[in-house]
C-alpha positions in Angstrom: -39.7 -198.2 153.7 -37.5 -199.5 156.6 -38.8 -202.0 159.2 -39.6 -201.1 162.8 -37.5 -202.8 165.5 -37.3 -202.6 169.3 -34.3 -201.6 171.3 -34.3 -202.7 175.0 -32.1 -200.0 176.5 -35.0 -198.8 178.6 -36.5 -202.2 179.4 -33.7 -204.2 181.0 -32.8 -201.9 184.0 -34.5 -199.6 186.4 -32.7 -196.4 185.3 -32.4 -194.8 181.9 -32.2 -191.3 180.3 -35.5 -191.4 178.3 -37.8 -188.6 179.4 -40.4 -190.0 181.8 -38.7 -193.4 182.1 -39.4 -193.6 185.8 -43.1 -192.7 185.3 -43.3 -195.4 182.6 -42.1 -198.0 185.1 -44.4 -196.6 187.8 -41.3 -196.3 189.9 -41.5 -200.0 190.7 -37.9 -201.2 190.3 -38.1 -204.8 191.5 -36.6 -207.3 189.1 -39.9 -209.0 188.8 -41.8 -205.8 187.9 -39.3 -204.7 185.3 -39.2 -208.2 183.8 -43.0 -208.3 183.6 -43.1 -204.8 182.0 -40.5 -205.9 179.5 -42.5 -209.0 178.6 -45.6 -206.9 178.1 -43.7 -204.6 175.7 -42.1 -207.5 173.9 -45.5 -209.2 173.5 -47.0 -206.0 172.1 -44.1 -205.5 169.7 -44.3 -209.1 168.5 -48.1 -208.9 168.0 -47.5 -205.6 166.1 -45.2 -207.4 163.6 -41.8 -206.3 165.0 -39.2 -209.0 164.4 -35.8 -207.3 165.2 -34.9 -206.8 168.8 -31.7 -205.0 169.9 -30.0 -205.6 173.3 -26.5 -205.1 174.9 -24.5 -206.4 177.8 -24.9 -203.1 179.5 -28.7 -203.0 179.3 -29.0 -204.6 182.8 -30.9 -207.9 182.4 -32.1 -207.2 178.9 -30.4 -210.3 177.4 -31.7 -212.5 180.2 -35.3 -211.1 179.8 -35.4 -211.6 176.0 -33.9 -215.0 176.2 -36.6 -216.1 178.7 -39.3 -214.5 176.6 -38.2 -216.2 173.4 -38.2 -219.6 175.2 -41.6 -218.9 176.8 -43.1 -218.1 173.3 -41.2 -220.9 171.6 -39.9 -218.5 169.0 -37.3 -220.2 166.7 -34.1 -218.5 165.4 -35.6 -218.4 161.9 -38.5 -216.2 163.1 -36.6 -213.4 164.8 -33.5 -211.3 164.6 -31.8 -210.5 167.9 -28.7 -208.2 167.9 -26.5 -207.5 170.8 -23.5 -205.3 171.6 -20.3 -205.4 173.6 -18.1 -202.7 175.1 -20.0 -201.3 178.0 -20.3 -203.0 181.4 -23.4 -202.4 183.5 -22.3 -201.0 186.9 -25.4 -199.4 188.4 -26.1 -202.4 190.6 -29.9 -202.1 189.9 -30.1 -198.5 191.1 -31.7 -195.6 189.4 -29.2 -193.2 190.9 -25.7 -194.3 191.5 -23.3 -192.9 194.1 -21.2 -189.9 193.2 -18.3 -191.0 191.1 -20.0 -194.2 190.0 -21.2 -194.4 186.4 -24.2 -196.5 185.3 -22.0 -198.2 182.7 -18.3 -198.3 182.0 -16.9 -198.4 178.5 -13.9 -200.6 177.7 -13.1 -201.7 174.1 -10.4 -204.2 174.9 -10.0 -207.8 173.9 -10.7 -209.4 177.3 -14.0 -207.5 177.6 -15.0 -208.6 174.1 -14.2 -212.2 174.9 -16.0 -212.2 178.2 -19.1 -210.4 176.9 -19.4 -212.4 173.7 -19.4 -215.6 175.7 -22.1 -214.2 178.0 -24.3 -213.0 175.2 -24.0 -216.2 173.3 -24.7 -218.2 176.5 -28.0 -216.2 176.9 -29.1 -216.0 173.2 -27.4 -218.9 171.4 -28.5 -219.3 167.8 -31.1 -216.5 168.2 -28.2 -214.0 168.2 -27.8 -212.9 164.6 -25.9 -209.6 164.8 -23.0 -208.8 167.1 -21.9 -205.1 167.3 -19.3 -202.9 168.9 -21.2 -200.7 171.3 -20.6 -197.0 170.6 -17.4 -197.2 168.6 -15.7 -193.8 168.5 -12.3 -192.6 167.2 -11.4 -191.8 170.8 -11.9 -195.4 172.0 -9.3 -196.7 169.5 -11.3 -199.8 169.0 -11.1 -199.6 165.2 -7.3 -199.6 165.4 -7.1 -202.6 167.8 -6.0 -205.4 165.6 -6.6 -208.1 168.3 -10.2 -207.0 168.8 -10.8 -206.8 165.0 -9.3 -210.2 164.4 -11.4 -211.8 167.1 -14.5 -210.2 165.6 -13.5 -211.6 162.2 -13.3 -215.1 163.7 -16.8 -214.6 165.0 -17.9 -213.5 161.5 -16.5 -216.7 160.1 -19.0 -218.7 162.2 -21.8 -217.0 160.2 -22.5 -214.1 162.6 -23.0 -210.7 161.1 -20.6 -208.2 162.6 -21.6 -204.5 163.1 -20.9 -201.5 165.1 -23.0 -198.8 166.8 -21.8 -195.2 166.7 -22.6 -192.1 168.7 -21.4 -188.5 169.2 -21.0 -185.5 166.9 -18.4 -187.4 164.8 -20.5 -190.5 163.9 -19.7 -190.0 160.2 -15.9 -190.2 160.7 -16.3 -193.5 162.7 -18.5 -195.0 160.0 -16.1 -194.0 157.2 -13.2 -195.6 159.0 -15.2 -198.8 159.7 -15.9 -199.1 156.0 -12.2 -199.4 155.2 -11.6 -202.4 157.5 -11.2 -205.7 155.7 -10.0 -209.2 156.3 -9.0 -211.4 153.4 -10.5 -208.9 151.0 -13.9 -209.0 152.8 -15.4 -206.0 154.7 -15.5 -206.9 158.4 -18.6 -204.8 159.2 -21.8 -205.5 157.5 -24.1 -203.4 159.7 -24.0 -200.0 161.2 -26.3 -198.6 164.0 -26.3 -194.8 164.3 -28.3 -192.0 165.9 -30.5 -190.2 163.3 -33.5 -188.2 164.0 -35.1 -184.9 163.1 -32.8 -183.1 165.6 -29.6 -184.9 164.6 -29.1 -185.6 160.9 -25.3 -185.2 160.6 -24.6 -188.9 159.8 -26.9 -188.9 156.8 -24.2 -189.0 154.0 -22.1 -191.6 155.8 -25.2 -193.8 156.3 -26.2 -193.4 152.7 -22.7 -194.5 151.6 -22.8 -197.5 154.0 -26.1 -198.5 152.5 -24.9 -198.2 149.0 -21.9 -200.4 149.9 -24.3 -203.1 151.1 -24.4 -202.6 154.8 -27.5 -202.9 156.9 -28.3 -199.5 158.4 -30.1 -199.4 161.8 -31.3 -196.2 163.2 -31.5 -195.6 166.9 -32.9 -192.8 169.0 -35.4 -191.8 166.4 -37.3 -189.8 169.0 -34.2 -188.5 170.7 -34.7 -190.2 174.1 -38.1 -188.6 174.3 -37.1 -185.1 173.2 -39.1 -185.6 170.0 -42.3 -186.4 171.9 -45.0 -184.4 173.8 -42.9 -184.9 177.0 -40.3 -182.4 175.9 -41.1 -179.2 177.9 -37.8 -177.4 177.3 -38.4 -173.8 176.4 -35.9 -173.9 173.5 -37.9 -176.7 171.9 -41.3 -174.9 172.2 -41.5 -173.5 168.7 -40.4 -176.7 167.1 -42.8 -178.6 169.3 -45.6 -176.3 168.2 -44.7 -177.0 164.6 -44.7 -180.8 165.1 -48.0 -180.6 167.1 -49.6 -178.8 164.1 -48.4 -181.5 161.7 -49.6 -184.2 164.1 -53.0 -182.6 164.2 -53.2 -182.2 160.5 -52.2 -185.8 159.8 -54.2 -187.2 162.8 -51.2 -188.7 164.4 -48.6 -188.0 167.2 -45.2 -186.3 167.4 -43.4 -189.6 168.0 -45.1 -191.2 165.0 -44.0 -188.4 162.7 -40.5 -188.5 164.1 -40.2 -192.3 163.6 -41.9 -192.1 160.2 -39.2 -189.6 159.1 -36.6 -192.2 159.9 -38.5 -195.1 158.4 -38.8 -193.2 155.1 -35.1 -192.5 154.7 -34.2 -194.5 151.5 -30.9 -195.8 153.1 -32.5 -197.0 156.3 -33.1 -200.7 156.9 -34.4 -200.9 160.5 -35.5 -198.1 162.9 -35.5 -199.0 166.6 -38.3 -198.0 168.8 -37.1 -197.3 172.4 -40.6 -197.8 173.9 -40.9 -198.6 177.6 -44.6 -199.4 177.6 -47.0 -201.3 175.4 -48.9 -198.1 174.7 -45.8 -196.5 173.3 -45.3 -199.5 171.0 -48.8 -198.9 169.6 -48.1 -195.2 169.1 -44.7 -195.8 167.6 -46.0 -198.5 165.3 -48.6 -196.1 163.8 -45.6 -194.5 162.0 -45.5 -197.5 159.7 -48.9 -196.6 158.2 -48.3 -192.8 158.1 -48.2 -191.7 154.5 -45.0 -189.8 154.2 -45.2 -187.0 151.6 -43.3 -183.9 150.4 -45.1 -181.6 152.9 -44.0 -183.7 155.8 -40.5 -183.9 154.5 -40.3 -180.2 153.9 -41.9 -179.2 157.2 -39.6 -181.4 159.3 -36.4 -180.8 157.4 -35.5 -177.6 159.2 -35.9 -178.9 162.8 -32.3 -180.1 163.1 -29.8 -178.5 165.5 -26.0 -178.4 165.4 -24.6 -181.9 166.3 -22.5 -180.5 169.1 -25.6 -178.9 170.6 -27.6 -182.1 170.3 -25.0 -184.3 172.0 -24.5 -181.7 174.8 -28.2 -181.8 175.5 -28.3 -185.6 175.4 -25.4 -185.7 177.9 -27.4 -183.7 180.3 -30.5 -185.9 180.3 -30.9 -187.3 183.8 -31.1 -191.0 184.6 -34.6 -191.6 186.0 
């Protein structure tokens, strides 16, 4: 079974797209309040046995927070895996809602951005940084055809850093397949791939299995679909599937989120599944997935919940920042 990790997308900034994010933060958006909440979640995660933490330059102050937390707890690089990502720049200026025409984050997969963001990440995390990833690589961004970028990543790899990429969108599989072909001096550049996989969006399954079989670390993100695979999802079109999941949760004496995360943890090709928890209580609930006995009934009952990838990503794009 895969290991549970923690992604800090919802912990390093006041606004995010997870359902109920603002409620989780009690609508207190001061830097101190968000840092204190992040530390509480990090402490609960560590005490629950989680040892992989995933951040990014665009996650507000996430790198700063985890760097301070690691120092405060005197956690050595040998005890923890921290991964970070480059390619998005945080532009929300610590606001939950940005002015019209201003995005929360801006994506640029160019060499100067990589050089600047890698320096910043390494400055915060130092030897605790074990895995460095392209953030949301897609065919459209052209990053996998940018020789200067790939060459710079290879130079980072030669220092002992693991190089990976995260992918998103309905064509995740195509991006993964292309990444697997990129080599320098006969060695594959990417040794890790982070992709969206959950009970609603399973389209990258074959590509992830192939990546695993070729020796890559497979990291699953958004295993509860930004809260859509939790009791918070009140969308009418999800009602029948929610009822089905509620029945399973009742039968197995667990929660919808635990079933959703357990489904990811029990994929034979998965190495790490990231929780996107915003509260310590969510960590406890998410972590219960690690002890849920996955069986043929659960696999069968949850296998038909998926929706077409284009529908999934359209729904995700409409989730409001809160």
